[in-house]
N, C-alpha and C positions, 0 to 999 in steps of 0.2 A: 497156596492154592494148588490143588491137584489138577493138572492139565489133561490127565487121562492118556498120556503118551507112553506109558510103560509097555514095552514089548511091541510097540508099533514099528513097522518097517518103513524107513524113509530113504528115498533116493534123491540125491542132490546133483544135478547137472551143473558143472561149473563150481565144484565144491572144494577146489584146492587153494583158494585165496579169497580175499574180500568178503562180500556179503554171503556168498555161498558157504564158505568155510565157517564164518561166524554163526550162521544158522545151523550148520551141521553140528557144531560144538554144543550149541544150546539144546538141540534135540537129543544129543547124546547124554547131556547132563540130566535130561528128563527121563532117561531110561529107554529111549527108542534105539533100535538097531539102525545103523546108518551106513548107507552105501554112497560113496562119492565118486564122481567121474570127472576127468579133465584130461587135457592133452599132454602136459609136461610131466613125464614120469618122476623126475626129481622133486618137483614142487608137490606132486601128488603124494609121494612117500613122506615128505615132511609134514604135509597136512594130516595124513593118516596118523602119524605119531602124535601130533598135537591133539587130535580128537580122542585117541586111545587114552591119553592122560586123564581125561574127564569122563570117559564113557562108562556106563553101567551095563551096556549091551554090546553086541558085536559091531565091529567096524570093518567095512569092505571098501577097497579102493581099486579102480579100474582106469587104465589109460584109454581114453576114448575121444574121438573127434565127433561131436554131436551133429556136425553138418553132414556126416555120412549117415543117411537115414537107416540103411540096413544094419550098420554097425550099432547104432543107437538102439534099434529094436532088439538086437541080440543081447545087448547089455541089460536092457530092462527085463527081458524074459529070463535071463540068467540070474539076476538078482532076486526076482520073485521066486524062481525055482530053488535057489540055494537057501534063501531065508524063509521060505514057506508061505510068503504072502507079500503084498505091497499095499501100503496104506497112504503114504504121503509122497508126493513128487513135487520138487521145487526146481525150477529152471532159472539159473542165474547166468545169463550170457554176457557177451562183451558189449562194446559200444561202437557205433559206426563213426566215421570221420566227422569232425566239426566243420560246419560251413552252412551258408545260406542256400535256399532252394535253387537259385539259378546258377550257383557255382558248380553244380555237379552235372555230369552227363548221364544219359539214361543207363549206361552200364554201371554207374555208381549206385543207382537206385536198385538195379537188379542184384548187385553184390550185397547191398545192405539187407535186402529181403532174404537172400540166401544165408546170410550170417546171423541175423537177429530173429526174424519172424518165423521162417520155415522150420528151423530146428526145434523151436519151442512148440510149434504145432505138431510136428512129427513125434516128439517125445510124449506129448499129451495123448495123442491118438494111440500110440503104442502102449502107454500105461493104462489107459482107460479100462480095458477088459480085466486087468488085474485088480484095479480099485473096485470095480463092480463085483468081481468074484469075492472080494473080502467083505463086501457089504458096507464099507466105511472108507471114504476116500477124501483126500485133500489135494487139490491141484493148485499150486502157487507159482506165479510168474513174477520175478523181480525185473521190473522195467526201469523207468526213470520218471522224474517229474514231468518230462515231456509227454507222458501218457495222459496227463491231466492239464498241464499248462503249456500253451504255445510259446516256444522260445526261438526266435528267428534264426540265430546262428547254429541251432541244433536241428536243422531241417530233416536230415536223414533219421535221426533219433525219433523225431515226432512222427514221421511217416510210418516207421516200423512199429513203434509202440502204440500208435493209434490202431493199427491193424491188429496187434496183439490184444488190445482191450476188447475190440469188437468180437474177435474169436472167443476170448474167455467168457464174455457175457452171453454169447450165443450158446456156448457149451454149457454154461451154468444153468440156463433154462432147460436144457435137454437132459442133464444128468442128475439134477437135484433130487428127483423122486426115486432115484436109484442109489441114493446114499452118498453122493459125492458133491463137495462144494468146490467152487473155482473162484479164485481171487487174484488181483494184480496189486503188487506193491509198487509205489511210485516214489522212490527216495530222491531227495534233492542232493546237495553236495555231501559226500561221505568221505571220511579220511581212509581211503583204501590205497593199496599199492599203486594202482594207476594214477590216482590223484596225487600221491606223493611224488611219483615220477614226473608228472606234469608240472608240479610246483618246483621241482629241482631244475627242470628245463627253463622255466620262466625266471627263476631266481639267478641262473647262471652261477656266478661266484658269490651271490648275495645270500641273504638270510632265508632259508627254506621255510622255517617256522613262520616268519613274517608273511611270506607269500601264501602259505596255507591259511593264515589268519585273514588275509584279504579275501581269499576265496570264499570264506564263510561269513564275511561281515554283513551280508545282505539278509541273512535269516533273522527272525525276531530274537533268536537267542544269541546272535552275534558270533556263531562258530559253525564249523562243519560237524556233521553227525559222526558219532563213533559207530563202527560196524555192528557192535553188539546192541546198540539202540534200535537199529533197523531189524536185526535178527530177533529181538524180543517180540516185535509185532508179527513177524513171520511165524514164530513158534506159537504165538497165541492163535493165529488164524489156522494153524495146523492142528490145533488141539480140539478136544471134545467140547471145551467151553465156548468155542466159536461155531457151534453147530448150526446156528441160524444166520450166519454171515456168508453170503455168496453173491457172485456177480458184480462185485464192487471194485473200484479203484481206490486204494488207500494211499493218499498223499502224505509223505513223511518228509517234510521239508523244513522243519524247525520254524514254521510260520513265515517263510520267505514269500509265499504267495499272498500274504495279507499285509505286508509292510509297504506295498506300493512300489512304483518304479524307483530306481536308484538315481536321484536328482540332487547331486551335491550342492548345486547352486542355490537350492531352496533353504539349505541349512547354514550356508555361509554368507548369504547376501543379507542386506539390511531389510527392515520391515517394509520399506516402500518399494521393494522390488516385486514385479508382477510376473506370474508364470506365463 
């Protein structure tokens, strides 16, 4: 299938690891020119090399803190100027701390908004003139399953991702007739470096692979997603083939949302046990 991405210019915020890097590599394989940005120079250089191994177009890497609005705008303008256009923008940010709604203070909510929501909004607004100048644009935000499904211990994630969804949907209705689509990806558990670090911490001296398996057991597929599985959806949404898809939240959770609550007592108790 020709996705129509040859010579398109893609900018990936948070492109040095995880889902951002996986998407950057898939776009590069499709012939897009790819610019990645992230804070850690060493990790960024390693990511650039891995993209260049599969790329058919140019690869550009910049050390950037996307919470710095002015710096992020300069980065976007510079990529568009150097590569001659900008067609695809994907924002793959971090995750706020885990905890329930009442566990946090108001400063924690402010910090989560500054870290997750506002950088994504700033990048979108800075990129929009370039996408419209190209006459063909794709804005993608990688969020979390909390953008679609409420999860009590992930309160800050839910608050920030809900705001991101409403921003994306409002923007989609505004820019669609000018050639740009806007979509949000809502992945469930994915085997990324942060997930592996969390598993190592939980496992202690135990079996990390067993811990990762437990993290993914609640999906209908019984496992965590691989980064490239989420990236495949992102690249399709970035493509010409997805030209009529906009303003949507795409839940990619391996069916976790349809398996029902995790109630081990219902599978281990006898038939006369009542819920």
